[in-house]
C-alpha positions as CSV (number, residue, x, y, z in Angstrom):
1,X,-73.4,21.2,-33.3
2,X,-72.1,18.4,-31.0
3,X,-71.6,19.4,-27.4
4,X,-68.6,17.8,-25.6
5,X,-68.0,18.1,-21.9
6,X,-64.8,17.1,-20.1
7,X,-66.5,17.4,-16.7
8,X,-65.6,14.5,-14.4
9,X,-62.8,13.2,-16.6
10,X,-59.9,14.2,-14.3
11,X,-59.4,10.7,-12.8
12,X,-59.3,9.0,-16.2
13,X,-57.0,11.7,-17.5
14,X,-54.6,11.3,-14.5
15,X,-54.6,7.5,-15.1
16,X,-53.7,8.0,-18.8
17,X,-51.0,10.5,-17.9
18,X,-49.5,8.0,-15.4
19,X,-49.5,5.4,-18.2
20,X,-47.7,7.9,-20.5
21,X,-45.2,8.8,-17.8
22,X,-44.1,5.2,-17.3
23,X,-44.3,4.3,-21.0
24,X,-41.8,7.1,-21.8
25,X,-39.3,5.6,-19.3
26,X,-39.7,7.8,-16.3
27,X,-39.1,5.6,-13.3
28,X,-39.2,8.3,-10.7
29,X,-42.1,9.8,-9.0
30,X,-44.6,11.4,-11.4
31,X,-45.7,15.0,-10.8
32,X,-49.2,15.4,-9.2
33,X,-51.1,14.2,-12.3
34,X,-54.6,14.9,-10.8
35,X,-53.5,18.5,-10.1
36,X,-52.2,18.8,-13.6
37,X,-55.5,17.6,-15.1
38,X,-57.4,20.1,-12.8
39,X,-55.1,23.0,-13.6
40,X,-55.5,22.3,-17.3
41,X,-59.3,22.1,-16.9
42,X,-59.2,18.5,-18.2
43,X,-57.6,19.5,-21.5
44,X,-55.7,16.4,-22.5
45,X,-53.5,18.1,-25.0
46,X,-52.4,20.7,-22.5
47,X,-51.7,18.0,-19.9
48,X,-49.6,16.0,-22.4
49,X,-47.6,19.2,-23.3
50,X,-46.9,19.8,-19.6
51,X,-45.9,16.2,-19.1
52,X,-43.6,16.3,-22.0
53,X,-41.7,19.3,-20.4
54,X,-41.5,17.3,-17.1
55,X,-40.1,14.3,-19.0
56,X,-37.5,16.4,-20.8
57,X,-36.3,17.8,-17.5
58,X,-35.3,14.4,-16.2
């Protein structure tokens, strides 16, 4: 069994989410992406789903 830990990835996840935010055409201020990563416990899929909802609300 391969162990995987997402501990300490929140900065990199927030940077990736910022890239996605701007790549999808959002020009305004992004939500607090570091908080989003923390609240999602560094779950990238969960972060992307929340970001998608934010983008659709624009």
